[in-house]
N, C-alpha and C positions, 0 to 999 in steps of 0.2 A: 829424176822422174818419179821415183817412189814418193818423195816428199810432196810433189805437186799433185799426184793422184790421191794421196791421203788428205791433202788440204781441200781438194774438190769434194771428196767423199764426206768430209766433216761438214762442209757447207751444205751439201745436199741433205744430210741426216737431220739437221736442225732447221731446215727451211720451211717445214710444214708442221702443223699441229699433229698430224697422223704419226709423225716420227716420235713425238713425245708420248703419244698414247701407246705405241708399240713398246717403248722403253719401260713405261709404267707397268704394262701388263707382264712383261718378262721379269721386271723387278719383283712384283708381287709373287709370281711363281717361285722365284729363287728364295725369297724371304720365307714363304710357307714351307718349302721343302727343307730348308736349313733349320728352321725353328722346330718342326716336327721331329727331325732327326736328332736334334739336341735334346729334346724332351725324352725321346726313347732311349738315348744314350744315358741320360740322367737316371731314368727309372732302372735301367739295367745295372748301373754301378751301385745305386742305393740298395737295391734288392740283393745284389751279389754280396755286398758288404754285410748287410743285416742277416741274411740267411746263413752266411759262413760264420757269423758270430753268435746268432741265437741258438743254432743247433750245433752238435759236435761234428767235426770234420769227417770222422770215420766211426761207424758203429759196428760192433761185433756182437752177434746174438748167440745165445746158448753157450755161454762161457762157463767153464768149470774153474775150480781154484787153481789147478795145475797150469792152465793157460794164462790165467791172470797173473800168477806169480812169475811165470816165465817172461811175460811181457814186461813186468816191472823190472826184472833183472836186466833184460835187454836195454831198457831205457836208462837204467842206472849206470850200466857199463858203457853206454853210448856206442853200442854196436853199429856196424855199418847200416845205414838207412834208418836207424832208430834214434839218432841224435836230433832228428827234426821233431821228435815227440815233445810237446810242451806239457801235456797233462793227460792223465788217465783216470777216468771216473767210473767206478763200478756202480751199476744201476740194477735195482730190483724193480720189476714191473709185473703187475697183475691186473686182472679184469674184475669188475664188479658192476652191480646195478645199484641204483638208489631210488628211494621213494620220495616224491615231492608233490604235494597237493594231489594225492591219490593217483599219481602217474609214476610209471617205472621207466627210468632212463639208464642208458649205458654209460659207463665211465671207466677209463683206464687209469690206474693209480701207479705212480712212479716215485721212487726215492732217489735222490742224489746225495751221495755221502758227503758232498761239500755244500749241499743245500744252495745251489747256485740261483735257483729261481726266486726264492723268497728268503729274506733275512729276518722275517717276522718269527719270533721265538714262541709265540702263543701256539697252543695245540690246535690242530685242524688242517684242512686241505687248502691248497692254493689252486685256483682254477683260472681259465682264460676269461677275458672280458666278453668275448663273443659267446662262449658257452654259458656264462652267467646270464647274459641278455636273452639267449634262446630259451633257457629253462627258468627264467625269473628268479635267479638266485642272488642273494645279497650277503655282504660280509656279516658274520655273526649268526647267520641262519643255520638251523639244525636240519640235517638230513639223516637218513638211515641207509647205511650200506648193506647190500645183500650179496653174499658170496658163499661158495662151497668150502667147507673146512676139510681137514685131513680125514675125517670120518665120513666124508662125502654127504654131509648134511648141510642144509642151509643155515647160515649164521647171520644174525642181524646186529649191526654195530652203529649206534648213534654217534654222529661226529659233526663238528661245526665247519662252516666255510670261514677261514681266517683271513684270506687275502685274495684279491682279484688282480691278475696280471694283465696289463693292457698290451704289452709288447710281446706278441706271439704270432705264430703263423697258423693258417687254416689247418695244416696237417697236425698241429699240436693242440688244436682246440678241445679235443675230447680227452686230454691227459690232465689229471690232477696230480699235484705234487705234495708229498708229505715228508717232513723232516725225520731223520733217523732217531732224533731225540724225542719225537712225539710219543706219548704214552700209548697211542693206538697203533704204533708201528708194528710191534710184536704181534698184536692180534690180527692185523691185516695180512702180514707176510708169513709168519710162522705157522698160522693155522689155516692158511689158504693153499689148496693143492695146485692151483693154477697160477703159478708165477714163474718168471724166467729171470735169469741173471745175464745182464748184458754189459758191455764195456763201451764207454763213449770216450773217444780219443781226440784231443785237440792238438793240432800241429802248429809249428811256427808260421807256416805258410799254408793257408787253407786250400790253395789251388794246386798243391802237390798231393792232394788226397788220393787221386786215382793211381798215381805212381806208388804211394805208400800202401795202397790196397794190394798191389801186386807183390810187394815185399812180405806183407802179412800172409798172403795165400801161399807163397813159397815156404814160409817159416812154419805155419801152423796146420794147413789143410792136409798135409801128409799124415799127421798124427790124429787129427780130429776132423772127420768129414762132416760132423754135425754143425760146425761153425758156419754162420752166414755173415758175410762182410759186405757192408754197403757204405758208400761215401755220400756226403751231403749233396754232391752234384748229381748223383743218381737219384736221390730222393726228391730234390727240388729242381732237377735239370729241366723238366718240362715247363716250369714257370719262366726260367731264363730263356729257354729256346722259344717260348711263345712270344716274348718281347722281341727277340731277333727276327722272327718270322713276320711279326706285325710291322716292324720297321721296314723290312724288305717290301712288304705289300704296300705300305704307305709311300715308299720311295717310287714304286712303279706307278701308283695312282698320280702322285704329284709330278712325276716326270712328264705325264701327259699334259699337265698344266703348262709346263715349259714348251712342249711341242706345239700346243695350241697358240701360245704367245708368239712362238716362232713364225707361225703362219701370218700373224700381224706384220712381222718384219718383212716376210716375203711379199705381202701385198704392198707394203710401204715402198719397197725397192722397185716393184713393177710400176707403181704410180709415179715414182720419181723418174724412171726411164721414159715413161709416156710423156710427162710434162717437160722433160729436159731433152727431148729428141733433137730440137734445133741446136742446143749447145753441144750435144754429142757430135752432131754432124759437123759443126764448125771446128771442133777440136780435131776431128779426123781430117778435115781439109787443110788444116795448118800443120799436119804431120803427126798427129797422135796415132799410135799403132793400136791394133786390136788388143794387144796385151795391156797397154796403158788403160784403155777403156774398161777392160775386164777387171783390172786391179781396183778401179774406182769403186765398183759395186761390191767387190769382195771386202774392201776396206770399210765400206758402209756397214756390212754385216758384222764385221769385227768391232766397229765403234759401238753399234747397238749392244752387242754382247758385253763389251767392256764396261760401258756405263751402267748397264743393268746389273752386272755382277758386283761391281763396287757398291752400288746402291743397295742391292739385296743383301750382301754380306754385312754391311754396316747396320742396316735395319734389323736383320735377324739377330745380330749380336746384341744390339740394344734391347730388343724384345726379350731375349733370353735373360738378360740382366734383371728385368723387372717383371717377368711373367708370373713369378710367385706372388708378388704384390698385386698384380692384376687379378689373379684368381681369388685371392683373399678379398679384394674389393667387390668382385662379382658375388661371392658367397655372402658378404655382408649386406649388399644392396638388395639382392633378390632372395635372401634367406634360403639358400640352397647349399648342399654339400657336394662339391665337385670332386674332392679327393677324400675318400672315406678311410681313415686310419685303420679301421677294423679289417679292411680288405687289402690295403697296400702297405701297411706298417708305417706310413708317413701321412702327414696332413697338409702337404704342400706339393707344388709341381716342380720337380728337380730338373735341372738342365746341365748338359755337359757339351760345350762347343768343341767340335772335332775338326781339326785341320784336314784329316783324311776325307771327311765328308765334303768339305769345301773344295778340296782338290778334284774329287770325282765330279762334283756338280759343275765346277769351272771347266773341266775337260769336256764334259758332255755338252754344256752350253755353247762353247766355242765350236765344237765339232758339228753340232746340228745346225747352227747358224751359218757356218761357212758352207756346209753342204747345200742349205736352202738358198744361199746367195749365189751359188754357182749358176743356177738355171737362168735367172734374169741377167746376171753379168755376162754370160755367154751370148744371150740374145742381144744385149746392148752392143757387144763387141762385133757382132755380125751385121750391124746396121749399115745400110747403104746410104752414104751421105748425099749422093746425087738425088735420090728419090725423096729424101726428107726435105732437102733445101728447095726442091721444086714447089713444094706446097707451103713453104714458110712465107 
């Protein structure tokens, strides 16, 4: 009997144009929500990877030589918890102002002992692309740094812009980098009263940063309360959390598209029942039970859901494969920038197709369509065949 009720439901589902319209509407809703979810997943993964590699995984501020040497010893001896440390970089950082075209701007200056940001050996500062654009700075341009020396007097130091780094984050935009081999290094740090010594720690797995922070606190904070320890997730967590919240909001909004499309299915089933009243009455007179009639229209809702889900999943997957090319084409044709690398660190639209998202959307689609189909199915099952056939 199940096979027969399913066969009748299949016949009813594709007997009218309105059935195809309901399927198309639901397919579009599923395609939109899966595509948007994939883009948000892609953005999250790309930013997570770039942020965990651009900046150090753990930063310790206000470090003295004793703390630095102890940490190096713990890493070298591979003490418990410290075997995950990949690299330790001692950083000097200070603040200064500079004059440019009769304007005074703020700039933080930082040295990496390994000179990770720029391999350019020419003397001068490395600045971010966004900072250079904001302040109209170019490679080879001369600026004058202004800072307080150890005698608490203003000192003026001419210096060149030697390199502009395109791959940086908004948090690092106001930081300039200088090599420890630069002839101006001694003048900037040794004569400057306002500088700090920090440690930047890189781990084998950046996502263990919070656990490693706890180990550092247990090891060092008892002896040195001035230490401040931060992880990259604490510094940039708001960016990643923002993507998560945006995805959740988009999910809620796009779920309403599926709900609206489901009302098309509800209307389709009601119209089918109205048009097929005579056939329903004949089925009842030849022995079809209320349960059998009920199953026909529940199956009809399941058929609509299944066809829409298969179509939506295939379309969204194909769209995700070529969405980067589509955005590039739009940018080229309309001369617009959809993905600004200065803001997002990438110049394309990333995607990551998630089976978890597919599962949740499949579950929700079947659930809402079955619930919607119950009302007309129950009404059809309670049809009185005598009254219907009287008017046929």
